[in-house]
C-alpha positions, 0 to 999 in steps of 0.5 A: 600551453601548446599541444601541437606536439601531440597531434598525429600526422597522416602516418598515425591515422590508422588504428592499432588495437585502438591506439595510434598506428605508430605504436606498432612500429615503435614496439617493433624496434624495441622488440629487436633491441630487447631480443639482442639485449636479453639474449646477451644478458642471459649468457653474461653471468655464465660467460663470466663464471664459467672456466676458460676451458668451458669457454668462459672467463673464470670470474668469482661468482660474487664478483660476476654478480656485482659486475652484472648489476653494475653493468645493468645500472650503467645501461640505465644511467646512460639514459641520462646522456641519451636524454640530454643529447635528445633534448639539447642537440639531436632530438629523440628520433635521431638519438634512437637511430644512432643508439641502435647502431652502437648496440649492434657494434657492441654485440659484434664486439662480444662475438668477435673479440676474445677475453676481457677486451671483448667483454669490456668493449662490447658492454660499453657499446651496448650499455651506452647504446641501450641507454640512448635507445631506452629513454627516447623510445619511451619518450616517442611513445608519449608523443603519440597521445594528447594530454589527458588521453586515458589510453596512455597507460594502456598504450604503454602496457601494449608497448611493454607487451610487444618488447617482451616478445623480444625478451622472450625469444632472445634468451631462448635462441641465444641459449640454444646457440650457446649450448651447441656452438659456444658463447661467442656465436650466442652473442653473434645471434644477438648482433643479428637481432639488432641488425634486423631491428635497425633495418626495420626502423630505417623503413618506418622512422619517417612516419613518426610525428614532427615532435619526434624530431624536435629538440625541446631545449636546444643548447646554444652554439656558444656553449658547445665548446664548454660541454665538449670540454666537460665531456672530455674531462669526464672520459679522462677521469674514468680512464684515470680511475681505471689506470690507478685501480680506483675503479676495478671489478670489485669496486665498480658496483659501489661506484655505480651506486654512488654515481646514480645517487649523485646524478639523481640529486643533480637532476632533480636540482636542475629541473626544480630550479629551472626558470622554464618550469612552471609552479604546477610543473614543479609540484608535479616533479616533487610528487615524482620523488617518492615514486622514484624511491619506490621504483629504485627499491622495486628494481633492486629486487626485480633485477635479481633475476640476472644475479640471484635467480640466475645462480639459483637456476644453475645450481638449485633448479631441477631443469630436466624436461622429459629427459632434456636438461634446459640451459639455465639461461632459458629461465630468463624467458619465463618472465617475458612469457607471463608479460605477453600473457598478462600485459594485455589483461592489465591494459584492458583492466586500466582501459575498462576502469578509465578514471576509476583506476587506481592512481599511479602511487597506489599502483607503485605500492601494489607492485612493491607488495607483490614483489615482496610476496614473491621473495617470501615465496622462495622460503619454502624451498630454501636449504635444499640441495642441487635440483631440489626446486621444481621448475614449476615452483620457480615459474610461479614465483616469476609469475609474481615478479611479472604481476609486480612488474606490470603494476609498476614498470609500464605505469612508471614510464607513463607517469614520467611522461605525464609529470614531465615539465615541457622543457625536460620531457625526455630527461624526466623519462630518463629520471625514471630509468635512473631509478632503475639504474640505482635499483639494478646496481643495488641488486648486484650489491645485494647478490653478494650477500646471498648464499645457500647458507643464508637463504631464509634471512636473505629472502625474509628481509628482502620480502618484508622490506618491500611489503612495508615500503609498498604499504607506506607508499599507498598510505601516502598516496592521497598527499602525493596525488595532491602534488600531482596537480590533476595527474593520476 
């Protein structure tokens, strides 16, 4: 098998902390995209549930939480579309560039258009654009490393640390703008951040290797019309479902979950049945299935930062700091702070251990166990009234969220590129994002069962389930590694 696509170009010859120089440019554009995305998402739930008099839309909390989960799931589900366009039509680099433009216009719509119309147009544009950018940015990082390069996991951890600088700054600044000037200017700041990222990427995109522009599995021109008809039919079906009321605010989360499950089954079936996939590649795809399930379970808990934790922060958390009340959305910046502090530590540990580091299935299992412990850590504070939970206590819980995330998320991106068949490189990365789509959608559904009256059973069930799943995955790790056929 040729490895030309992994060979660096002149533009990649300089080192960035021992990694290809272009790694810095890729996480820089992701930094600004994450600034805009998380800056917007930190306001989103509150924009929905606050009254019209307070600048919001007046949604019920359960409906708003379900919509936030469904929207997050939709973002990751749209990575499938972005990956397909990259692998069949345009290549990863062009899809990333055009997706960034869509994201910028989506934030502008949220800032400029009032009411539900602005919310709908803005979220659709940001969702589709973010999906296109996510899978392709990660895929481009994968092109910087040759097969067997032990720096790959560490490189993805550094990439993850870089983009979390944006995830830290976005909620901090948009919350300050919201507190002083209202929701719409907060969304406007998110648009400005994406515009900066777009300009920055335009000046560095020429330095990417030739593989970034490669269309891995070109769609024959004779099939263009067929796929255009399929796409138009899909859009028409969605419009019809909305018009008839089949798809509405109350049903969206369940519909998104079913769509994610259907897409998962279809994608695995297409890849496993393709004649372009060798027997070794097929075994590796089978090994990815339990990792997919573990990832979906993990994200169904982790993404409750934007639903359960957001509601908890607004009503239960003591947010007073030296006489100043911190806006509730700023809690969203705690996890990125810990990511920035610890991603380098995790990357250094994996680099130091080299071939002795735990395998990817074991890392996934550890991520689930730590995530379960984080949910159990809520129990001592359950049943308290307003302002009853110290900010330091929630910070400690979110530290456990962070450690769990670092065991699983950057490793998931890395293992997806390692297990990917040559003809489905970007689309296999999209499968990992599809697990996040399913988990994120489920997080919104689960949030509907949370209330101040049932905190102990809610946190207990969630935490124990995650720990059991993590332990089972670690027990199955030797069998999974055998299927991985030499990939760790």
